[in-house]
SERODO-646907 format. One line per 5 residues: number of its first residue (from 1); for each residue x, y, z of C-alpha. Coordinates in steps of 0.25 Angstrom, whole numbers, plus 5000, padded with zeros to 4 digits. Layout:
N
NUM> X:Y:Z | ...
REM end
This chain:
523
1> 4883:5120:5057 | 4887:5114:5068 | 4900:5105:5067 | 4899:5092:5065 | 4902:5081:5078
6> 4910:5068:5074 | 4901:5056:5073 | 4905:5045:5082 | 4910:5033:5076 | 4900:5022:5075
11> 4900:5009:5083 | 4906:4995:5075 | 4897:4989:5066 | 4890:5003:5062 | 4891:5010:5047
16> 4905:5010:5041 | 4903:5024:5035 | 4915:5031:5039 | 4912:5041:5052 | 4911:5057:5047
21> 4917:5066:5057 | 4929:5060:5060 | 4943:5064:5055 | 4951:5050:5053 | 4965:5053:5061
26> 4971:5040:5062 | 4985:5039:5055 | 4986:5029:5045 | 5002:5028:5047 | 5011:5032:5058
31> 5025:5035:5057 | 5033:5024:5056 | 5047:5024:5062 | 5058:5024:5055 | 5062:5011:5049
36> 5048:5005:5051 | 5044:5001:5037 | 5030:5000:5033 | 5023:4988:5040 | 5032:4989:5052
41> 5025:5001:5059 | 5022:4998:5074 | 5008:4991:5075 | 4998:5003:5078 | 4983:5000:5076
46> 4976:5003:5063 | 4964:5011:5059 | 4955:4999:5055 | 4950:5001:5042 | 4935:4999:5044
51> 4930:5011:5054 | 4919:5001:5058 | 4929:4992:5066 | 4937:5003:5074 | 4935:5005:5088
56> 4930:5015:5095 | 4939:5026:5097 | 4933:5026:5112 | 4939:5012:5112 | 4955:5013:5114
61> 4965:5024:5115 | 4970:5029:5103 | 4982:5022:5098 | 4989:5035:5091 | 4986:5048:5098
66> 4990:5059:5090 | 4990:5074:5093 | 4985:5086:5082 | 4998:5088:5076 | 4999:5098:5062
71> 5000:5091:5050 | 5015:5092:5048 | 5018:5084:5060 | 5031:5078:5059 | 5031:5064:5066
76> 5047:5060:5073 | 5050:5051:5084 | 5054:5058:5097 | 5066:5051:5106 | 5065:5055:5120
81> 5072:5045:5128 | 5082:5052:5135 | 5081:5066:5140 | 5091:5076:5134 | 5099:5077:5146
86> 5106:5063:5142 | 5111:5070:5130 | 5119:5081:5135 | 5135:5081:5134 | 5145:5082:5144
91> 5148:5095:5148 | 5161:5094:5145 | 5159:5090:5130 | 5150:5102:5130 | 5161:5110:5133
96> 5169:5106:5121 | 5159:5109:5112 | 5159:5123:5103 | 5149:5132:5107 | 5135:5132:5099
101> 5135:5136:5084 | 5127:5150:5086 | 5119:5148:5075 | 5114:5133:5077 | 5119:5131:5092
106> 5127:5119:5087 | 5139:5115:5096 | 5146:5108:5085 | 5159:5099:5086 | 5168:5093:5074
111> 5160:5081:5073 | 5148:5088:5067 | 5140:5085:5082 | 5130:5096:5086 | 5129:5098:5100
116> 5118:5111:5107 | 5115:5115:5119 | 5102:5113:5126 | 5094:5123:5132 | 5096:5115:5145
121> 5111:5117:5145 | 5114:5103:5139 | 5122:5101:5127 | 5117:5088:5117 | 5122:5082:5104
126> 5113:5086:5093 | 5109:5075:5081 | 5099:5074:5071 | 5088:5063:5071 | 5083:5057:5057
131> 5072:5067:5057 | 5082:5079:5057 | 5078:5082:5071 | 5089:5088:5080 | 5090:5079:5092
136> 5101:5076:5103 | 5110:5065:5102 | 5120:5058:5111 | 5136:5057:5105 | 5133:5041:5102
141> 5119:5041:5094 | 5119:5041:5081 | 5104:5048:5081 | 5100:5056:5091 | 5091:5052:5102
146> 5089:5064:5110 | 5077:5075:5110 | 5077:5084:5097 | 5082:5097:5099 | 5081:5112:5094
151> 5088:5124:5095 | 5081:5136:5104 | 5079:5148:5095 | 5089:5159:5098 | 5099:5151:5107
156> 5110:5141:5105 | 5103:5130:5114 | 5095:5119:5108 | 5083:5112:5118 | 5074:5100:5115
161> 5063:5100:5105 | 5048:5098:5113 | 5041:5086:5109 | 5031:5094:5101 | 5033:5105:5093
166> 5019:5111:5086 | 5021:5120:5076 | 5031:5122:5064 | 5042:5111:5070 | 5042:5098:5070
171> 5031:5091:5078 | 5031:5078:5086 | 5019:5068:5084 | 5018:5058:5097 | 5012:5046:5094
176> 5007:5036:5107 | 5003:5022:5106 | 4994:5016:5116 | 4994:5001:5117 | 4980:4995:5116
181> 4975:4981:5123 | 4980:4970:5115 | 4989:4979:5108 | 4999:4970:5098 | 4992:4957:5103
186> 4981:4954:5093 | 4975:4961:5082 | 4960:4968:5080 | 4951:4973:5069 | 4958:4987:5070
191> 4974:4982:5074 | 4985:4979:5066 | 4989:4964:5066 | 5002:4962:5073 | 5012:4958:5063
196> 5021:4947:5070 | 5036:4949:5068 | 5038:4940:5057 | 5039:4943:5042 | 5040:4959:5038
201> 5042:4964:5053 | 5052:4956:5055 | 5059:4957:5040 | 5056:4972:5037 | 5065:4973:5026
206> 5053:4965:5019 | 5047:4977:5019 | 5058:4985:5012 | 5053:4982:4998 | 5053:4993:4988
211> 5045:4997:4977 | 5050:4995:4962 | 5051:5010:4959 | 5060:5011:4972 | 5070:5001:4967
216> 5085:5003:4964 | 5096:4993:4959 | 5102:4992:4972 | 5089:4986:4977 | 5087:4970:4979
221> 5074:4960:4977 | 5071:4950:4988 | 5058:4941:4985 | 5054:4951:4974 | 5055:4965:4985
226> 5065:4975:4981 | 5073:4981:4993 | 5083:4992:4993 | 5097:4989:4997 | 5109:4997:5006
231> 5118:5000:4996 | 5127:4990:4988 | 5138:5000:4983 | 5148:4991:4976 | 5143:4979:4981
236> 5132:4977:4974 | 5136:4960:4972 | 5137:4961:4987 | 5129:4948:4993 | 5122:4956:5001
241> 5111:4966:5001 | 5106:4975:5011 | 5091:4976:5008 | 5086:4991:5017 | 5072:4997:5021
246> 5071:5008:5010 | 5068:5017:5020 | 5084:5019:5023 | 5090:5025:5012 | 5104:5023:5015
251> 5112:5019:5028 | 5122:5026:5034 | 5126:5021:5048 | 5116:5031:5056 | 5104:5025:5049
256> 5110:5011:5050 | 5114:5011:5065 | 5099:5016:5067 | 5093:5006:5060 | 5101:4996:5067
261> 5098:5002:5081 | 5084:5004:5078 | 5077:4997:5067 | 5087:4987:5065 | 5078:4975:5058
266> 5077:4988:5048 | 5092:4987:5044 | 5096:4983:5031 | 5094:4969:5029 | 5105:4959:5021
271> 5100:4952:5007 | 5109:4941:5001 | 5107:4935:4987 | 5104:4920:4989 | 5107:4910:4976
276> 5106:4905:4967 | 5095:4915:4964 | 5101:4925:4972 | 5090:4931:4976 | 5090:4940:4988
281> 5085:4936:5003 | 5086:4944:5015 | 5095:4940:5026 | 5085:4937:5038 | 5097:4942:5048
286> 5098:4957:5051 | 5111:4962:5046 | 5114:4970:5059 | 5110:4965:5071 | 5113:4977:5080
291> 5118:4992:5075 | 5133:4995:5071 | 5136:5002:5084 | 5132:4989:5093 | 5141:4981:5083
296> 5154:4988:5086 | 5149:4990:5102 | 5150:4973:5102 | 5164:4972:5098 | 5170:4986:5105
301> 5160:4985:5116 | 5170:4998:5122 | 5168:5008:5112 | 5162:5022:5115 | 5147:5024:5109
306> 5153:5034:5100 | 5165:5025:5096 | 5154:5013:5094 | 5146:5021:5085 | 5158:5027:5076
311> 5165:5013:5076 | 5151:5008:5069 | 5150:5022:5060 | 5164:5019:5054 | 5162:5003:5053
316> 5147:5006:5044 | 5157:5018:5036 | 5167:5008:5033 | 5159:4995:5030 | 5150:5003:5018
321> 5163:5013:5014 | 5153:5025:5018 | 5143:5030:5027 | 5132:5023:5020 | 5128:5007:5021
326> 5130:4998:5011 | 5126:4984:5009 | 5141:4978:5008 | 5143:4988:5021 | 5134:4981:5028
331> 5139:4968:5026 | 5153:4973:5029 | 5148:4976:5043 | 5141:4964:5046 | 5153:4956:5043
336> 5162:4965:5051 | 5152:4963:5064 | 5152:4950:5061 | 5166:4949:5062 | 5166:4956:5074
341> 5157:4944:5080 | 5165:4934:5073 | 5180:4941:5076 | 5181:4937:5063 | 5193:4942:5054
346> 5186:4955:5046 | 5189:4959:5032 | 5189:4973:5035 | 5196:4976:5049 | 5192:4991:5046
351> 5178:4988:5050 | 5179:4978:5063 | 5187:4987:5071 | 5185:5001:5075 | 5201:5003:5076
356> 5204:5001:5062 | 5192:5011:5060 | 5198:5022:5066 | 5204:5033:5059 | 5220:5036:5060
361> 5222:5048:5068 | 5235:5055:5063 | 5246:5058:5076 | 5250:5075:5074 | 5260:5082:5081
366> 5256:5088:5097 | 5263:5097:5105 | 5281:5096:5104 | 5284:5082:5100 | 5271:5075:5106
371> 5260:5071:5094 | 5246:5070:5097 | 5234:5059:5092 | 5222:5068:5092 | 5209:5058:5098
376> 5196:5062:5091 | 5184:5066:5100 | 5175:5056:5103 | 5164:5062:5096 | 5171:5065:5084
381> 5171:5052:5077 | 5171:5054:5061 | 5179:5045:5058 | 5182:5035:5067 | 5194:5042:5073
386> 5193:5035:5089 | 5188:5024:5097 | 5183:5027:5110 | 5179:5017:5120 | 5169:5020:5132
391> 5175:5020:5144 | 5161:5020:5152 | 5162:5004:5146 | 5175:4999:5154 | 5175:5010:5165
396> 5182:5001:5174 | 5193:4999:5166 | 5194:5014:5162 | 5194:5018:5177 | 5205:5009:5179
401> 5214:5013:5166 | 5210:5028:5169 | 5217:5026:5182 | 5229:5020:5178 | 5239:5029:5170
406> 5249:5016:5168 | 5251:5011:5153 | 5249:4997:5159 | 5235:5002:5162 | 5229:5008:5149
411> 5237:4998:5141 | 5227:4986:5149 | 5214:4996:5150 | 5217:4996:5133 | 5221:4982:5132
416> 5208:4977:5140 | 5199:4988:5132 | 5203:4984:5118 | 5200:4969:5122 | 5187:4972:5127
421> 5184:4978:5113 | 5189:4966:5105 | 5204:4969:5104 | 5216:4959:5107 | 5226:4967:5113
426> 5242:4962:5115 | 5247:4959:5128 | 5253:4973:5134 | 5266:4976:5134 | 5273:4978:5145
431> 5278:4993:5143 | 5273:5004:5153 | 5274:5015:5144 | 5267:5019:5131 | 5253:5010:5133
436> 5252:5002:5120 | 5241:4991:5116 | 5242:4982:5103 | 5230:4975:5100 | 5221:4967:5089
441> 5206:4964:5085 | 5201:4951:5080 | 5196:4953:5066 | 5208:4961:5060 | 5224:4960:5061
446> 5227:4974:5063 | 5236:4977:5077 | 5233:4990:5083 | 5244:4998:5092 | 5238:5006:5102
451> 5246:5017:5110 | 5239:5021:5123 | 5235:5037:5129 | 5228:5042:5139 | 5224:5055:5132
456> 5216:5067:5141 | 5210:5075:5128 | 5211:5071:5114 | 5225:5070:5111 | 5236:5058:5112
461> 5250:5065:5114 | 5260:5056:5110 | 5273:5059:5115 | 5287:5056:5106 | 5291:5046:5116
466> 5277:5039:5113 | 5286:5035:5100 | 5294:5023:5108 | 5279:5016:5110 | 5282:5011:5095
471> 5297:5008:5096 | 5298:4993:5091 | 5308:4990:5104 | 5299:4995:5113 | 5286:4988:5106
476> 5288:4974:5115 | 5287:4981:5127 | 5277:4992:5124 | 5267:4981:5115 | 5273:4968:5118
481> 5280:4959:5108 | 5266:4952:5103 | 5260:4965:5100 | 5273:4970:5095 | 5273:4959:5084
486> 5259:4960:5080 | 5260:4976:5080 | 5274:4973:5070 | 5265:4962:5062 | 5253:4972:5059
491> 5261:4985:5056 | 5269:4977:5045 | 5253:4972:5040 | 5249:4985:5042 | 5240:4982:5051
496> 5244:4990:5062 | 5235:5001:5068 | 5239:5012:5078 | 5231:5016:5089 | 5231:5025:5101
501> 5221:5024:5113 | 5217:5026:5128 | 5209:5035:5138 | 5206:5047:5133 | 5199:5058:5144
506> 5190:5070:5138 | 5184:5081:5144 | 5172:5080:5136 | 5170:5066:5134 | 5170:5053:5142
511> 5184:5046:5144 | 5187:5035:5135 | 5197:5025:5127 | 5201:5031:5114 | 5208:5024:5103
516> 5214:5031:5089 | 5220:5025:5078 | 5232:5034:5074 | 5244:5034:5065 | 5257:5025:5066
521> 5262:5033:5079 | 5276:5029:5075 | 5278:5040:5064
REM end
C-alpha cells in the first residue's frame, strides 16, 4: 500500500471536520521564567480553538521554531552576555591558589570557593546556578552569570559546554520569537487580547492564593483568599505579616537578593490588620524598592562590591536572627533603611553601622616583643571580619595618599574617606607620630578610636613603642581635646570601639583601604 499524503488544510468556510494526517506540534504551554506566575506569561500567539478560522500556514512566519529534540530534553536558560575571558582571574591571584585536586580539578581555598583551570590557559571561579549546572562566576556575584563548564575527561582542565549537546546529557532548547505586524497593538480572532498593566498584572500577589488543602496555621486570609506568609517565628502577634509567592518556600539571603534584583514585584508583600474588624489588607507599596546591597551602597558608597555584599548578608542575618527571612526581620530591615534615610536614632545600632557588625580580631604575639593583628583575606568574609574600600572609587585621593608617607597625610586621607561615607570625624590632633582618628556616626552614640597603618601583606605589626599611642597624657596631642573627652565618656559607658585601618597593598589583590575591629590594644 502506498503511503498517504497529508491533505492540505481547507480554506476558511469549508467543513469543520479536523484534517487527518497532520500532527499537531503546537505546545500547550511554554516554560515560564522563574517568578512569573500563571497569567503573567509573556504575550505569545495562542492556538485558536476553531481551526477553520486559523490562518493558512503560509500566511505568516512561524512564531516559534523548534528543532526536533529527544522527548527527555531539559529546558534551561543560558546567559552568554560576556565572553569567558572577562571572568579570568589576575595572574597574581592564580599564583596563590593551591594545585588542582587530582580527582576533581578544583583549586579550593579555605572559604570553600572552587577555582578551575581552563584548556585555553585561563583560571576562573566556579559556581552553581539554580538548576545545578556549573558556571563561571565573578568574585562579587551571588549567582554565576558566565557560561557553563565541564571537565575534560582524563585531564584536570575544564572547558566551556557547547550550546547544544544531543545524546545522554542535557540539551538546550532554543526558542526564537518573530514579531508579527501589529504585534501588541490590537487583538484579532487568533490573538490573545493585550492585558493592560492594571489589576493582577500590576498586583501579582493577587495570584498567590492557595487551595484549602495547602493551608497551614501561619496563613492569613485577604478578601476570602488564603495566602502563605513569611514565617512569623516568635512574633505571631506582630502587626505586619508578609504574604509570599507560594513557589518560594523560604527566603535565604541569596533568594531574597535575587528576587529584588530580577523580579522585584515578586517580593513578599506587607499586610496589616485594619480595625475595628482587624481584617487584613495588603500595603500597595513595595516593601523594598531596590536590592539589599543597593541600600548599603547608598549610604556607604565607597565600599568595595565584595564588602557591600558581605555587609548586606550580615545585616540580613542579624535582622532575622538566622539565615532565613522572618516577618519581623523584614520589618526590622525596612526600619533600618528608613533610619538611614531620615538620619534617625536607630534602636539597633549593630544593624545600622557596618563597623559594629565586624567580628573582633585578637592581637597575637609576633616576632620578639612585637605583636600582630592578622588582617583577613579580602575574599574570606564569613563571618564579616573586615571592611574594604575600593580605591578605584577615589583614585585621585589614593594616588596622593600613596605618594605621601607622613602621619598628617594618612590622617587627612582617612578623615576625608570616612566623611564621604557618612561618619563625623573629630578635629585631627597636631601630633606627627602615631596617626589616629576618632569619629562617630549619626544614629547611635558609639565612638570609634582607629589607629592608622600602611601594610604590605596581611599583618599589622605593633611595636612596643605603640603603647605610647594610648598614654592619657599624650591624648590631647594625638587626637585633640574634644576627641579625648568623647573617648573618655564612651569608655565609661562601655561604648568605645577599637579599630585599625589604613592602606593595604597585596600581590594578588588590587590596592585597597581596610578597617578591622580589634580587642582593647592597651591590654
